[in-house]
N, C-alpha and C positions, 0 to 999 in steps of 0.2 A: 075464490079464496085469495087473500092478499099475500103475495110472496115478496120478501125483502130481496135486495140485490144479491145477497150471499146465498139465497135459496131457502132461508128460514121462513116458515109459515107464520105470519104475524098473528093470526087468530089463536094459534097454539100457544105462543109465548105470552099472549095477553091473558090466557086462562090458567097458566101454570101458577103454583103457589109461590109466594115470596121466599127469598133465600134468607130466612130470618137468622138461622144459626151462623152463617157466614157474616151477616151484618153485625151480629153481637160480638163475634170474634174480632172484627175490624174495629168496632167501637172501643173495645178494650185496649187496642193498640194506639188509638188516636188521642191527641189532646182534646180537652173539652171544647166542643164547637169547631174542631178541626175540619178544614174544607177538603172535599173529596172530588176527584175527577174520575168518572166511570167511562172508560173507553169501550165503545160497542155495548152500550147499556141495554139495548133492546127495549123491552116494555117496562123496564125499571124494577125487575124482581129483586135486585140488590140495592139500587139507588133509592127506591122509595123507603124501605125499612131503615136504611142508614139516615135518610133525612128525618124520619120519624124519631130517631134517637138523638136528634139535635145537631146534625151536621149539615152545613150548606153543601149540597151535592149538585154538580153539573154533569149531566149525562149526555154523551155524544153518540149519535147513531146516524147512519146515512139513509134511514128509512123513516119518513115523517109519520107513517102510520104506527110505527113502534113508539115514537116519542109522544104520540097522542095519549098514550097510557100513563104518562107522568102526571103527578099531582103536586107533591111537595118538592120534588127535584126540578131543576131548571134544565130544559132540553136544548141541545145545540145540534142542528142537522148539518153534518159535515163528514167528510172522509177523515178517518183517523190519521192517515199518513200525511195529510196536508194541514192538520190542525195547528194553529199558532195563536192561542189565546193570550191576552195581556196578563192574565192572572197566573199565579203559581199556587200549588195545592199541597196540603200536608200529606195527602196520599193520592196516588194515581193507580187505578185498577185496570188491568188488562185480562179480563176473564173470558169465559166461553172458549177456552182452548185456542185463543188467537196465536199463541206461540207455537202451537203444533201444526199450523198451516204449512203445507209443503212449499209455499212460495217464500224462499229465504229472504228475498228483498223486502217483501211485505213485513215479515217478522222483524227484520232489522229496523224498518221504518216505524213500526209500532213502538218498539223499545226506545227509539230516538225521540218519538213524540212524548213518551212517558217521561224521559229524562228532561226534556225541554220544559215540562210543565210541573215537575215536582220541586219543592223547595230543597235547599241543600241539607236541611235537617229532617226532611220528610222521608217517605218510603214508597216503593212501588210493589204491588202484589200482582203476580201473574198466576193464571190458572192453566195447568197442563194436564194431559192425560197421565194416569199413573205410569211411572217409568216402566217401560217394557210392554205397555198396552198395545202399541202398534204392532208388535211382533207376536203377541199371544192372543189377541181378540179373535173370536170366531163368530160365525153366523149365530144370531140369537133372536129370541122373540119373547118379550116380557111386557107387563102392564104396570104402570105406576101413575098415581094421581088421575086415574080415568083416561089415560093415554096409552095406547098400545104402540110399542116400538119394535120394529123389525129391522135388524141390521143384516145386510148382505155384503160380505167381503168379496171384492172382485179380483184384487191382485195385491201382492206384496213383493216389492222389488227394491233392492238396495236401501232397505230401511224405510221405504215409503209405502203407505197403505192407501188403496183406493177402494171406497165402499159406498154403499147407498143406505140411508136410513129412511124407513117408511113410517110415517106417523098416522095413526087412526084415532080420531077423537070426535065426539059429538056428531057422528054420522058423516064426518069428513075424512079425507085421506090426502096426504101430500108426501112427496118423495124428495129427498135432498141428497145429491151426490157430493162427495167430498174426498179430498186427499189429505193425509196427515203424516207427519214425520215425528218420530220419537224425540223427546227432549230430555235426555238424562242429565244428571247433575253437571257433568263436565261440559256438555254442549251448552247448557243454560248459562254456566259461568262464562263461557267464551262469548256468547251472544250479549250477555249483560255487560261484560267488559268493553266490547266494541261500541256500546251505547253510552259509556261513561258511568256504568252502574256496577255494583258488586253483589253477587249472590250471597245472602246471609244464611238462609236456612228455610226449611219447610215449616209451615204453620199448622199442619194437621197430620195425623198419623198416616194417612194415605199418600202424603207427600205430593198432593195435587195443587196445593196453594203454597207458593214460594215467595218469600220477602226479598226484595232487592233494595239496595240503598245507593245513593250517589257515591261514587268513588271519591275518597278524600284526596287522593294523590295518585299519579300514575304508578308509583312504586308499591302501592298497596294492592297486593294480588287478590283477585277474586277467588272466593273459596266458599264452600258449603259448610255450615256449622250444624252439627247434629245436636 
């Protein structure tokens, strides 16, 4: 089984359904034909439906086997933190809970990359775990889209969670250990401000998708708008 550098099983992500509802939500926010940069695009579950809706999409991932699943979107094999493309985009996406990673330097670098590549009139969307999830989640076992997910929590210390997720699908099994940190509104606002962005507000009822915009001036305070 092919495993990406972050521990994600490639074959799993290539069989999961497209994130069509999120693609349609973003499509409504974008100008017609607006260009999109999808950081950590994986197998293109969001990049491909966005491209099908008429947006030029560039998907970035550090695993070539993930990018092999792209068809309409353009793939770039690179580390997110080192990315420096000549183009600027109407929207930059940092999905898959990249901002929940326990490595603060990585999170800061991801947001800096997003700011570096978004137009001054564009926006950034980050995906986070629901606020408080890191503190409240427990061992679980459920099935969705033909995949069984088993979450085992190992420790919770100073707001940081360490856990393992086991995937079972198509007669295969894979385990991915991860650490995550909660990113409530105030922390996200601070992280955004440090990258030259301002937190505008959540895009969905679960508050897992949050829109950021380039800060217009240092005096304009970052804030969350309900």
